[in-house]
PDB file of N, CA, C and O in Angstrom:
ATOM      1  N   UNK A   1       0.833  -1.169   0.000  1.00  0.00           N
ATOM      2  CA  UNK A   1       0.000   0.000   0.000  1.00  0.00           C
ATOM      3  C   UNK A   1       0.883   1.239   0.000  1.00  0.00           C
ATOM      4  O   UNK A   1       1.613   1.528   0.948  1.00  0.00           O
ATOM      5  N   UNK A   2       0.780   1.930  -1.076  1.00  0.00           N
ATOM      6  CA  UNK A   2       1.582   3.143  -1.182  1.00  0.00           C
ATOM      7  C   UNK A   2       0.699   4.319  -1.535  1.00  0.00           C
ATOM      8  O   UNK A   2      -0.390   4.162  -2.087  1.00  0.00           O
ATOM      9  N   UNK A   3       1.174   5.462  -1.217  1.00  0.00           N
ATOM     10  CA  UNK A   3       0.496   6.674  -1.626  1.00  0.00           C
ATOM     11  C   UNK A   3      -0.732   6.984  -0.781  1.00  0.00           C
ATOM     12  O   UNK A   3      -0.872   6.555   0.364  1.00  0.00           O
ATOM     13  N   UNK A   4      -1.601   7.743  -1.406  1.00  0.00           N
ATOM     14  CA  UNK A   4      -2.777   8.245  -0.697  1.00  0.00           C
ATOM     15  C   UNK A   4      -3.736   7.122  -0.282  1.00  0.00           C
ATOM     16  O   UNK A   4      -4.251   7.145   0.836  1.00  0.00           O
ATOM     17  N   UNK A   5      -3.982   6.150  -1.152  1.00  0.00           N
ATOM     18  CA  UNK A   5      -4.889   5.049  -0.818  1.00  0.00           C
ATOM     19  C   UNK A   5      -4.385   4.261   0.386  1.00  0.00           C
ATOM     20  O   UNK A   5      -5.172   3.817   1.222  1.00  0.00           O
ATOM     21  N   UNK A   6      -3.088   4.095   0.468  1.00  0.00           N
ATOM     22  CA  UNK A   6      -2.516   3.382   1.606  1.00  0.00           C
ATOM     23  C   UNK A   6      -2.715   4.145   2.897  1.00  0.00           C
ATOM     24  O   UNK A   6      -2.991   3.546   3.936  1.00  0.00           O
ATOM     25  N   UNK A   7      -2.577   5.454   2.845  1.00  0.00           N
ATOM     26  CA  UNK A   7      -2.770   6.272   4.048  1.00  0.00           C
ATOM     27  C   UNK A   7      -4.230   6.257   4.491  1.00  0.00           C
ATOM     28  O   UNK A   7      -4.523   6.201   5.686  1.00  0.00           O
ATOM     29  N   UNK A   8      -5.148   6.306   3.517  1.00  0.00           N
ATOM     30  CA  UNK A   8      -6.566   6.256   3.855  1.00  0.00           C
ATOM     31  C   UNK A   8      -6.934   4.906   4.484  1.00  0.00           C
ATOM     32  O   UNK A   8      -7.706   4.842   5.441  1.00  0.00           O
ATOM     33  N   UNK A   9      -6.377   3.850   3.936  1.00  0.00           N
ATOM     34  CA  UNK A   9      -6.651   2.521   4.479  1.00  0.00           C
ATOM     35  C   UNK A   9      -6.088   2.406   5.885  1.00  0.00           C
ATOM     36  O   UNK A   9      -6.734   1.836   6.765  1.00  0.00           O
ATOM     37  N   UNK A  10      -4.904   2.934   6.108  1.00  0.00           N
ATOM     38  CA  UNK A  10      -4.282   2.908   7.431  1.00  0.00           C
ATOM     39  C   UNK A  10      -5.138   3.681   8.431  1.00  0.00           C
ATOM     40  O   UNK A  10      -5.348   3.224   9.554  1.00  0.00           O
ATOM     41  N   UNK A  11      -5.633   4.852   8.026  1.00  0.00           N
ATOM     42  CA  UNK A  11      -6.474   5.653   8.917  1.00  0.00           C
ATOM     43  C   UNK A  11      -7.778   4.934   9.224  1.00  0.00           C
ATOM     44  O   UNK A  11      -8.264   4.986  10.354  1.00  0.00           O
ATOM     45  N   UNK A  12      -8.344   4.271   8.238  1.00  0.00           N
ATOM     46  CA  UNK A  12      -9.592   3.539   8.453  1.00  0.00           C
ATOM     47  C   UNK A  12      -9.381   2.372   9.402  1.00  0.00           C
ATOM     48  O   UNK A  12     -10.214   2.124  10.273  1.00  0.00           O
ATOM     49  N   UNK A  13      -8.281   1.656   9.245  1.00  0.00           N
ATOM     50  CA  UNK A  13      -8.001   0.523  10.137  1.00  0.00           C
ATOM     51  C   UNK A  13      -7.729   0.999  11.554  1.00  0.00           C
ATOM     52  O   UNK A  13      -8.130   0.337  12.512  1.00  0.00           O
ATOM     53  N   UNK A  14      -7.061   2.127  11.708  1.00  0.00           N
ATOM     54  CA  UNK A  14      -6.790   2.658  13.043  1.00  0.00           C
ATOM     55  C   UNK A  14      -8.095   3.097  13.723  1.00  0.00           C
ATOM     56  O   UNK A  14      -8.283   2.877  14.920  1.00  0.00           O
ATOM     57  N   UNK A  15      -8.989   3.716  12.951  1.00  0.00           N
ATOM     58  CA  UNK A  15     -10.274   4.147  13.511  1.00  0.00           C
ATOM     59  C   UNK A  15     -11.111   2.934  13.909  1.00  0.00           C
ATOM     60  O   UNK A  15     -11.780   2.952  14.942  1.00  0.00           O
ATOM     61  N   UNK A  16     -11.074   1.881  13.092  1.00  0.00           N
ATOM     62  CA  UNK A  16     -11.834   0.673  13.413  1.00  0.00           C
ATOM     63  C   UNK A  16     -11.287   0.007  14.664  1.00  0.00           C
ATOM     64  O   UNK A  16     -12.051  -0.505  15.482  1.00  0.00           O
ATOM     65  N   UNK A  17      -9.986   0.011  14.816  1.00  0.00           N
ATOM     66  CA  UNK A  17      -9.372  -0.594  15.988  1.00  0.00           C
ATOM     67  C   UNK A  17      -9.683   0.215  17.246  1.00  0.00           C
ATOM     68  O   UNK A  17      -9.843  -0.352  18.327  1.00  0.00           O
ATOM     69  N   UNK A  18      -9.769   1.524  17.107  1.00  0.00           N
ATOM     70  CA  UNK A  18     -10.058   2.376  18.259  1.00  0.00           C
ATOM     71  C   UNK A  18     -11.523   2.278  18.654  1.00  0.00           C
ATOM     72  O   UNK A  18     -11.871   2.571  19.798  1.00  0.00           O
ATOM     73  N   UNK A  19     -12.392   1.871  17.725  1.00  0.00           N
ATOM     74  CA  UNK A  19     -13.803   1.712  18.035  1.00  0.00           C
ATOM     75  C   UNK A  19     -14.585   3.003  17.983  1.00  0.00           C
ATOM     76  O   UNK A  19     -15.757   3.013  18.356  1.00  0.00           O
ATOM     77  N   UNK A  20     -13.996   4.074  17.543  1.00  0.00           N
ATOM     78  CA  UNK A  20     -14.692   5.359  17.476  1.00  0.00           C
ATOM     79  C   UNK A  20     -15.376   5.552  16.138  1.00  0.00           C
ATOM     80  O   UNK A  20     -15.151   4.807  15.185  1.00  0.00           O
ATOM     81  N   UNK A  21     -16.209   6.561  16.094  1.00  0.00           N
ATOM     82  CA  UNK A  21     -16.860   6.896  14.832  1.00  0.00           C
ATOM     83  C   UNK A  21     -15.870   7.647  13.966  1.00  0.00           C
ATOM     84  O   UNK A  21     -15.172   8.554  14.421  1.00  0.00           O
ATOM     85  N   UNK A  22     -15.829   7.262  12.750  1.00  0.00           N
ATOM     86  CA  UNK A  22     -14.879   7.835  11.819  1.00  0.00           C
ATOM     87  C   UNK A  22     -15.592   8.078  10.496  1.00  0.00           C
ATOM     88  O   UNK A  22     -16.544   7.366  10.178  1.00  0.00           O
ATOM     89  N   UNK A  23     -15.155   9.065   9.718  1.00  0.00           N
ATOM     90  CA  UNK A  23     -15.788   9.254   8.404  1.00  0.00           C
ATOM     91  C   UNK A  23     -15.548   8.082   7.471  1.00  0.00           C
ATOM     92  O   UNK A  23     -16.205   7.971   6.436  1.00  0.00           O
ATOM     93  N   UNK A  24     -14.618   7.207   7.819  1.00  0.00           N
ATOM     94  CA  UNK A  24     -14.336   6.045   6.981  1.00  0.00           C
ATOM     95  C   UNK A  24     -15.284   4.890   7.270  1.00  0.00           C
ATOM     96  O   UNK A  24     -15.419   3.975   6.458  1.00  0.00           O
ATOM     97  N   UNK A  25     -15.937   4.931   8.417  1.00  0.00           N
ATOM     98  CA  UNK A  25     -16.854   3.848   8.782  1.00  0.00           C
ATOM     99  C   UNK A  25     -18.168   4.088   8.047  1.00  0.00           C
ATOM    100  O   UNK A  25     -18.674   5.210   8.034  1.00  0.00           O
ATOM    101  N   UNK A  26     -18.716   3.062   7.445  1.00  0.00           N
ATOM    102  CA  UNK A  26     -19.922   3.225   6.637  1.00  0.00           C
ATOM    103  C   UNK A  26     -21.111   2.495   7.230  1.00  0.00           C
ATOM    104  O   UNK A  26     -22.058   2.207   6.498  1.00  0.00           O
ATOM    105  N   UNK A  27     -21.113   2.185   8.496  1.00  0.00           N
ATOM    106  CA  UNK A  27     -22.224   1.483   9.102  1.00  0.00           C
ATOM    107  C   UNK A  27     -23.390   2.408   9.398  1.00  0.00           C
ATOM    108  O   UNK A  27     -23.204   3.619   9.516  1.00  0.00           O
ATOM    109  N   UNK A  28     -24.578   1.861   9.518  1.00  0.00           N
ATOM    110  CA  UNK A  28     -25.767   2.623   9.856  1.00  0.00           C
ATOM    111  C   UNK A  28     -25.991   2.554  11.355  1.00  0.00           C
ATOM    112  O   UNK A  28     -25.693   1.531  11.970  1.00  0.00           O
ATOM    113  N   UNK A  29     -26.511   3.621  11.962  1.00  0.00           N
ATOM    114  CA  UNK A  29     -26.794   3.555  13.394  1.00  0.00           C
ATOM    115  C   UNK A  29     -27.941   2.582  13.663  1.00  0.00           C
ATOM    116  O   UNK A  29     -28.818   2.401  12.819  1.00  0.00           O
ATOM    117  N   UNK A  30     -27.933   1.970  14.817  1.00  0.00           N
ATOM    118  CA  UNK A  30     -28.985   1.018  15.150  1.00  0.00           C
ATOM    119  C   UNK A  30     -30.293   1.763  15.359  1.00  0.00           C
ATOM    120  O   UNK A  30     -30.319   2.826  15.980  1.00  0.00           O
ATOM    121  N   UNK A  31     -31.374   1.206  14.840  1.00  0.00           N
ATOM    122  CA  UNK A  31     -32.681   1.830  15.008  1.00  0.00           C
ATOM    123  C   UNK A  31     -33.386   1.181  16.182  1.00  0.00           C
ATOM    124  O   UNK A  31     -33.385  -0.041  16.334  1.00  0.00           O
ATOM    125  N   UNK A  32     -33.984   2.019  17.005  1.00  0.00           N
ATOM    126  CA  UNK A  32     -34.711   1.465  18.147  1.00  0.00           C
ATOM    127  C   UNK A  32     -36.108   1.078  17.704  1.00  0.00           C
ATOM    128  O   UNK A  32     -36.638   1.622  16.735  1.00  0.00           O
ATOM    129  N   UNK A  33     -36.698   0.138  18.416  1.00  0.00           N
ATOM    130  CA  UNK A  33     -38.051  -0.297  18.107  1.00  0.00           C
ATOM    131  C   UNK A  33     -39.031   0.789  18.507  1.00  0.00           C
ATOM    132  O   UNK A  33     -38.902   1.372  19.583  1.00  0.00           O
ATOM    133  N   UNK A  34     -40.004   1.068  17.661  1.00  0.00           N
ATOM    134  CA  UNK A  34     -41.005   2.070  17.955  1.00  0.00           C
ATOM    135  C   UNK A  34     -42.243   1.403  18.535  1.00  0.00           C
ATOM    136  O   UNK A  34     -42.614   0.301  18.131  1.00  0.00           O
ATOM    137  N   UNK A  35     -42.874   2.076  19.478  1.00  0.00           N
ATOM    138  CA  UNK A  35     -44.098   1.530  20.052  1.00  0.00           C
ATOM    139  C   UNK A  35     -45.233   1.690  19.039  1.00  0.00           C
ATOM    140  O   UNK A  35     -45.105   2.421  18.057  1.00  0.00           O
ATOM    141  N   UNK A  36     -46.333   1.002  19.292  1.00  0.00           N
ATOM    142  CA  UNK A  36     -47.480   1.084  18.387  1.00  0.00           C
ATOM    143  C   UNK A  36     -48.005   2.507  18.292  1.00  0.00           C
ATOM    144  O   UNK A  36     -48.392   2.969  17.219  1.00  0.00           O
ATOM    145  N   UNK A  37     -48.014   3.194  19.428  1.00  0.00           N
ATOM    146  CA  UNK A  37     -48.524   4.569  19.439  1.00  0.00           C
ATOM    147  C   UNK A  37     -47.641   5.487  18.581  1.00  0.00           C
ATOM    148  O   UNK A  37     -48.154   6.336  17.851  1.00  0.00           O
ATOM    149  N   UNK A  38     -46.328   5.318  18.669  1.00  0.00           N
ATOM    150  CA  UNK A  38     -45.416   6.126  17.862  1.00  0.00           C
ATOM    151  C   UNK A  38     -45.575   5.816  16.376  1.00  0.00           C
ATOM    152  O   UNK A  38     -45.512   6.714  15.537  1.00  0.00           O
ATOM    153  N   UNK A  39     -45.781   4.532  16.057  1.00  0.00           N
ATOM    154  CA  UNK A  39     -45.976   4.142  14.659  1.00  0.00           C
ATOM    155  C   UNK A  39     -47.239   4.789  14.101  1.00  0.00           C
ATOM    156  O   UNK A  39     -47.239   5.268  12.967  1.00  0.00           O
ATOM    157  N   UNK A  40     -48.326   4.807  14.896  1.00  0.00           N
ATOM    158  CA  UNK A  40     -49.570   5.424  14.446  1.00  0.00           C
ATOM    159  C   UNK A  40     -49.384   6.920  14.228  1.00  0.00           C
ATOM    160  O   UNK A  40     -49.884   7.479  13.251  1.00  0.00           O
ATOM    161  N   UNK A  41     -48.655   7.570  15.152  1.00  0.00           N
ATOM    162  CA  UNK A  41     -48.416   8.998  15.028  1.00  0.00           C
ATOM    163  C   UNK A  41     -47.618   9.322  13.765  1.00  0.00           C
ATOM    164  O   UNK A  41     -47.932  10.275  13.052  1.00  0.00           O
ATOM    165  N   UNK A  42     -46.593   8.530  13.498  1.00  0.00           N
ATOM    166  CA  UNK A  42     -45.774   8.760  12.301  1.00  0.00           C
ATOM    167  C   UNK A  42     -46.575   8.508  11.030  1.00  0.00           C
ATOM    168  O   UNK A  42     -46.478   9.269  10.068  1.00  0.00           O
ATOM    169  N   UNK A  43     -47.365   7.442  11.030  1.00  0.00           N
ATOM    170  CA  UNK A  43     -48.169   7.126   9.851  1.00  0.00           C
ATOM    171  C   UNK A  43     -49.179   8.233   9.592  1.00  0.00           C
ATOM    172  O   UNK A  43     -49.429   8.593   8.442  1.00  0.00           O
ATOM    173  N   UNK A  44     -49.755   8.772  10.651  1.00  0.00           N
ATOM    174  CA  UNK A  44     -50.734   9.844  10.473  1.00  0.00           C
ATOM    175  C   UNK A  44     -50.055  11.123   9.978  1.00  0.00           C
ATOM    176  O   UNK A  44     -50.637  11.866   9.188  1.00  0.00           O
ATOM    177  N   UNK A  45     -48.848  11.378  10.431  1.00  0.00           N
ATOM    178  CA  UNK A  45     -48.129  12.569   9.981  1.00  0.00           C
ATOM    179  C   UNK A  45     -47.802  12.468   8.493  1.00  0.00           C
ATOM    180  O   UNK A  45     -47.838  13.471   7.780  1.00  0.00           O
ATOM    181  N   UNK A  46     -47.485  11.267   8.023  1.00  0.00           N
ATOM    182  CA  UNK A  46     -47.162  11.087   6.609  1.00  0.00           C
ATOM    183  C   UNK A  46     -48.413  11.055   5.742  1.00  0.00           C
ATOM    184  O   UNK A  46     -48.406  11.558   4.619  1.00  0.00           O
ATOM    185  N   UNK A  47     -49.487  10.465   6.260  1.00  0.00           N
ATOM    186  CA  UNK A  47     -50.710  10.298   5.479  1.00  0.00           C
ATOM    187  C   UNK A  47     -51.906  10.643   6.349  1.00  0.00           C
ATOM    188  O   UNK A  47     -52.552   9.744   6.888  1.00  0.00           O
ATOM    189  N   UNK A  48     -52.220  11.936   6.500  1.00  0.00           N
ATOM    190  CA  UNK A  48     -53.323  12.301   7.389  1.00  0.00           C
ATOM    191  C   UNK A  48     -54.667  11.823   6.845  1.00  0.00           C
ATOM    192  O   UNK A  48     -54.936  11.932   5.649  1.00  0.00           O
ATOM    193  N   UNK A  49     -55.491  11.301   7.718  1.00  0.00           N
ATOM    194  CA  UNK A  49     -56.822  10.826   7.351  1.00  0.00           C
ATOM    195  C   UNK A  49     -57.831  11.434   8.308  1.00  0.00           C
ATOM    196  O   UNK A  49     -57.464  12.016   9.329  1.00  0.00           O
ATOM    197  N   UNK A  50     -59.081  11.297   7.978  1.00  0.00           N
ATOM    198  CA  UNK A  50     -60.139  11.802   8.833  1.00  0.00           C
ATOM    199  C   UNK A  50     -60.242  10.894  10.058  1.00  0.00           C
ATOM    200  O   UNK A  50     -60.587   9.719   9.935  1.00  0.00           O
ATOM    201  N   UNK A  51     -59.944  11.438  11.237  1.00  0.00           N
ATOM    202  CA  UNK A  51     -59.940  10.624  12.449  1.00  0.00           C
ATOM    203  C   UNK A  51     -61.332  10.425  13.030  1.00  0.00           C
ATOM    204  O   UNK A  51     -61.487   9.700  14.014  1.00  0.00           O
ATOM    205  N   UNK A  52     -62.354  11.055  12.443  1.00  0.00           N
ATOM    206  CA  UNK A  52     -63.712  10.860  12.951  1.00  0.00           C
ATOM    207  C   UNK A  52     -64.310   9.561  12.440  1.00  0.00           C
ATOM    208  O   UNK A  52     -65.332   9.108  12.955  1.00  0.00           O
ATOM    209  N   UNK A  53     -63.694   8.960  11.441  1.00  0.00           N
ATOM    210  CA  UNK A  53     -64.209   7.701  10.891  1.00  0.00           C
ATOM    211  C   UNK A  53     -63.432   6.523  11.458  1.00  0.00           C
ATOM    212  O   UNK A  53     -62.239   6.620  11.747  1.00  0.00           O
ATOM    213  N   UNK A  54     -64.139   5.411  11.609  1.00  0.00           N
ATOM    214  CA  UNK A  54     -63.549   4.187  12.119  1.00  0.00           C
ATOM    215  C   UNK A  54     -63.771   3.073  11.102  1.00  0.00           C
ATOM    216  O   UNK A  54     -64.613   3.178  10.210  1.00  0.00           O
ATOM    217  N   UNK A  55     -63.005   2.020  11.257  1.00  0.00           N
ATOM    218  CA  UNK A  55     -63.122   0.900  10.332  1.00  0.00           C
ATOM    219  C   UNK A  55     -64.060  -0.150  10.926  1.00  0.00           C
ATOM    220  O   UNK A  55     -63.851  -0.625  12.043  1.00  0.00           O
ATOM    221  N   UNK A  56     -65.090  -0.504  10.168  1.00  0.00           N
ATOM    222  CA  UNK A  56     -66.019  -1.553  10.570  1.00  0.00           C
ATOM    223  C   UNK A  56     -65.928  -2.673   9.548  1.00  0.00           C
ATOM    224  O   UNK A  56     -65.780  -2.417   8.353  1.00  0.00           O
ATOM    225  N   UNK A  57     -66.017  -3.913  10.013  1.00  0.00           N
ATOM    226  CA  UNK A  57     -65.987  -5.054   9.112  1.00  0.00           C
ATOM    227  C   UNK A  57     -67.359  -5.700   9.147  1.00  0.00           C
ATOM    228  O   UNK A  57     -67.784  -6.240  10.169  1.00  0.00           O
ATOM    229  N   UNK A  58     -68.052  -5.637   8.005  1.00  0.00           N
ATOM    230  CA  UNK A  58     -69.391  -6.204   7.896  1.00  0.00           C
ATOM    231  C   UNK A  58     -69.350  -7.282   6.824  1.00  0.00           C
ATOM    232  O   UNK A  58     -69.105  -7.005   5.650  1.00  0.00           O
ATOM    233  N   UNK A  59     -69.590  -8.498   7.244  1.00  0.00           N
ATOM    234  CA  UNK A  59     -69.575  -9.667   6.355  1.00  0.00           C
ATOM    235  C   UNK A  59     -68.280  -9.731   5.547  1.00  0.00           C
ATOM    236  O   UNK A  59     -68.299 -10.023   4.351  1.00  0.00           O
ATOM    237  N   UNK A  60     -67.164  -9.457   6.206  1.00  0.00           N
ATOM    238  CA  UNK A  60     -65.850  -9.564   5.581  1.00  0.00           C
ATOM    239  C   UNK A  60     -65.427  -8.358   4.767  1.00  0.00           C
ATOM    240  O   UNK A  60     -64.339  -8.370   4.190  1.00  0.00           O
ATOM    241  N   UNK A  61     -66.237  -7.321   4.697  1.00  0.00           N
ATOM    242  CA  UNK A  61     -65.898  -6.127   3.926  1.00  0.00           C
ATOM    243  C   UNK A  61     -65.564  -4.982   4.880  1.00  0.00           C
ATOM    244  O   UNK A  61     -66.325  -4.698   5.805  1.00  0.00           O
ATOM    245  N   UNK A  62     -64.432  -4.330   4.654  1.00  0.00           N
ATOM    246  CA  UNK A  62     -64.017  -3.213   5.497  1.00  0.00           C
ATOM    247  C   UNK A  62     -64.699  -1.938   5.014  1.00  0.00           C
ATOM    248  O   UNK A  62     -64.640  -1.595   3.834  1.00  0.00           O
ATOM    249  N   UNK A  63     -65.347  -1.241   5.951  1.00  0.00           N
ATOM    250  CA  UNK A  63     -66.061  -0.017   5.623  1.00  0.00           C
ATOM    251  C   UNK A  63     -65.655   1.064   6.617  1.00  0.00           C
ATOM    252  O   UNK A  63     -65.672   0.839   7.827  1.00  0.00           O
ATOM    253  N   UNK A  64     -65.287   2.244   6.104  1.00  0.00           N
ATOM    254  CA  UNK A  64     -64.951   3.377   6.953  1.00  0.00           C
ATOM    255  C   UNK A  64     -66.211   4.212   7.159  1.00  0.00           C
ATOM    256  O   UNK A  64     -66.818   4.683   6.196  1.00  0.00           O
ATOM    257  N   UNK A  65     -66.602   4.394   8.426  1.00  0.00           N
ATOM    258  CA  UNK A  65     -67.792   5.169   8.739  1.00  0.00           C
ATOM    259  C   UNK A  65     -67.659   5.743  10.146  1.00  0.00           C
ATOM    260  O   UNK A  65     -66.790   5.343  10.921  1.00  0.00           O
ATOM    261  N   UNK A  66     -68.544   6.693  10.456  1.00  0.00           N
ATOM    262  CA  UNK A  66     -68.479   7.327  11.771  1.00  0.00           C
ATOM    263  C   UNK A  66     -69.110   6.462  12.859  1.00  0.00           C
ATOM    264  O   UNK A  66     -68.726   6.553  14.025  1.00  0.00           O
ATOM    265  N   UNK A  67     -70.089   5.614  12.477  1.00  0.00           N
ATOM    266  CA  UNK A  67     -70.684   4.706  13.464  1.00  0.00           C
ATOM    267  C   UNK A  67     -71.181   3.438  12.772  1.00  0.00           C
ATOM    268  O   UNK A  67     -71.143   3.336  11.545  1.00  0.00           O
ATOM    269  N   UNK A  68     -71.643   2.481  13.560  1.00  0.00           N
ATOM    270  CA  UNK A  68     -72.039   1.169  13.037  1.00  0.00           C
ATOM    271  C   UNK A  68     -73.282   1.281  12.144  1.00  0.00           C
ATOM    272  O   UNK A  68     -73.385   0.604  11.121  1.00  0.00           O
ATOM    273  N   UNK A  69     -74.210   2.133  12.539  1.00  0.00           N
ATOM    274  CA  UNK A  69     -75.438   2.285  11.756  1.00  0.00           C
ATOM    275  C   UNK A  69     -75.139   2.812  10.356  1.00  0.00           C
ATOM    276  O   UNK A  69     -75.697   2.324   9.373  1.00  0.00           O
ATOM    277  N   UNK A  70     -74.274   3.793  10.267  1.00  0.00           N
ATOM    278  CA  UNK A  70     -73.889   4.341   8.969  1.00  0.00           C
ATOM    279  C   UNK A  70     -73.145   3.296   8.143  1.00  0.00           C
ATOM    280  O   UNK A  70     -73.320   3.217   6.927  1.00  0.00           O
ATOM    281  N   UNK A  71     -72.326   2.505   8.799  1.00  0.00           N
ATOM    282  CA  UNK A  71     -71.589   1.453   8.091  1.00  0.00           C
ATOM    283  C   UNK A  71     -72.562   0.431   7.505  1.00  0.00           C
ATOM    284  O   UNK A  71     -72.356  -0.047   6.390  1.00  0.00           O
ATOM    285  N   UNK A  72     -73.613   0.094   8.242  1.00  0.00           N
ATOM    286  CA  UNK A  72     -74.616  -0.848   7.732  1.00  0.00           C
ATOM    287  C   UNK A  72     -75.338  -0.261   6.516  1.00  0.00           C
ATOM    288  O   UNK A  72     -75.624  -0.984   5.561  1.00  0.00           O
ATOM    289  N   UNK A  73     -75.635   1.036   6.543  1.00  0.00           N
ATOM    290  CA  UNK A  73     -76.289   1.688   5.405  1.00  0.00           C
ATOM    291  C   UNK A  73     -75.386   1.680   4.178  1.00  0.00           C
ATOM    292  O   UNK A  73     -75.842   1.424   3.063  1.00  0.00           O
ATOM    293  N   UNK A  74     -74.097   1.964   4.391  1.00  0.00           N
ATOM    294  CA  UNK A  74     -73.136   1.944   3.276  1.00  0.00           C
ATOM    295  C   UNK A  74     -73.060   0.550   2.679  1.00  0.00           C
ATOM    296  O   UNK A  74     -73.024   0.394   1.459  1.00  0.00           O
ATOM    297  N   UNK A  75     -73.037  -0.473   3.545  1.00  0.00           N
ATOM    298  CA  UNK A  75     -72.978  -1.855   3.057  1.00  0.00           C
ATOM    299  C   UNK A  75     -74.227  -2.185   2.254  1.00  0.00           C
ATOM    300  O   UNK A  75     -74.138  -2.805   1.194  1.00  0.00           O
ATOM    301  N   UNK A  76     -75.404  -1.771   2.756  1.00  0.00           N
ATOM    302  CA  UNK A  76     -76.664  -2.055   2.059  1.00  0.00           C
ATOM    303  C   UNK A  76     -76.702  -1.376   0.692  1.00  0.00           C
ATOM    304  O   UNK A  76     -77.214  -1.951  -0.269  1.00  0.00           O
ATOM    305  N   UNK A  77     -76.170  -0.172   0.598  1.00  0.00           N
ATOM    306  CA  UNK A  77     -76.150   0.518  -0.698  1.00  0.00           C
ATOM    307  C   UNK A  77     -75.179  -0.129  -1.674  1.00  0.00           C
ATOM    308  O   UNK A  77     -75.414  -0.124  -2.882  1.00  0.00           O
ATOM    309  N   UNK A  78     -74.108  -0.675  -1.162  1.00  0.00           N
ATOM    310  CA  UNK A  78     -73.133  -1.336  -2.043  1.00  0.00           C
ATOM    311  C   UNK A  78     -73.620  -2.690  -2.531  1.00  0.00           C
ATOM    312  O   UNK A  78     -73.212  -3.150  -3.597  1.00  0.00           O
ATOM    313  N   UNK A  79     -74.492  -3.334  -1.757  1.00  0.00           N
ATOM    314  CA  UNK A  79     -74.966  -4.682  -2.083  1.00  0.00           C
ATOM    315  C   UNK A  79     -76.493  -4.710  -2.139  1.00  0.00           C
ATOM    316  O   UNK A  79     -77.135  -5.255  -1.240  1.00  0.00           O
ATOM    317  N   UNK A  80     -77.069  -4.137  -3.169  1.00  0.00           N
ATOM    318  CA  UNK A  80     -78.540  -4.120  -3.234  1.00  0.00           C
ATOM    319  C   UNK A  80     -79.133  -5.507  -3.459  1.00  0.00           C
ATOM    320  O   UNK A  80     -80.300  -5.732  -3.137  1.00  0.00           O
ATOM    321  N   UNK A  81     -78.354  -6.441  -4.005  1.00  0.00           N
ATOM    322  CA  UNK A  81     -78.876  -7.785  -4.243  1.00  0.00           C
ATOM    323  C   UNK A  81     -79.118  -8.561  -2.959  1.00  0.00           C
ATOM    324  O   UNK A  81     -79.848  -9.552  -2.962  1.00  0.00           O
ATOM    325  N   UNK A  82     -78.512  -8.120  -1.861  1.00  0.00           N
ATOM    326  CA  UNK A  82     -78.699  -8.832  -0.596  1.00  0.00           C
ATOM    327  C   UNK A  82     -79.994  -8.429   0.117  1.00  0.00           C
ATOM    328  O   UNK A  82     -80.393  -9.074   1.087  1.00  0.00           O
ATOM    329  N   UNK A  83     -80.652  -7.361  -0.362  1.00  0.00           N
ATOM    330  CA  UNK A  83     -81.920  -6.953   0.230  1.00  0.00           C
ATOM    331  C   UNK A  83     -83.001  -7.956  -0.194  1.00  0.00           C
ATOM    332  O   UNK A  83     -83.070  -8.367  -1.352  1.00  0.00           O
ATOM    333  N   UNK A  84     -83.819  -8.326   0.748  1.00  0.00           N
ATOM    334  CA  UNK A  84     -84.915  -9.245   0.429  1.00  0.00           C
ATOM    335  C   UNK A  84     -86.160  -8.409   0.166  1.00  0.00           C
ATOM    336  O   UNK A  84     -86.577  -7.597   0.993  1.00  0.00           O
ATOM    337  N   UNK A  85     -86.731  -8.628  -0.992  1.00  0.00           N
ATOM    338  CA  UNK A  85     -87.946  -7.887  -1.369  1.00  0.00           C
ATOM    339  C   UNK A  85     -89.180  -8.685  -0.996  1.00  0.00           C
ATOM    340  O   UNK A  85     -89.207  -9.913  -1.077  1.00  0.00           O
ATOM    341  N   UNK A  86     -90.184  -7.957  -0.591  1.00  0.00           N
ATOM    342  CA  UNK A  86     -91.455  -8.610  -0.308  1.00  0.00           C
ATOM    343  C   UNK A  86     -92.188  -8.855  -1.605  1.00  0.00           C
ATOM    344  O   UNK A  86     -92.131  -8.036  -2.523  1.00  0.00           O
ATOM    345  N   UNK A  87     -92.876  -9.979  -1.684  1.00  0.00           N
ATOM    346  CA  UNK A  87     -93.602 -10.328  -2.924  1.00  0.00           C
ATOM    347  C   UNK A  87     -95.054  -9.964  -2.815  1.00  0.00           C
ATOM    348  O   UNK A  87     -95.818 -10.182  -3.756  1.00  0.00           O
TER     349      UNK A  87
END
């Protein structure tokens, strides 16, 4: 190892041996685990949604509505064939 590349390699090896942070080290810092609440906060900051609506699952279909009654109405409008007509 001669010249500039040799000196850079020597400096990198010395920094690695010392265990300190060096501009030659290319590792990523360890990420800490985020709690569920923090994950929700971050997701909302990136993609804000209407928080007055909740997710309801009716017969396997996910529906966003403000309450259960409204969710049932939305489901009924989406599936008119499921309504039973009187003869």
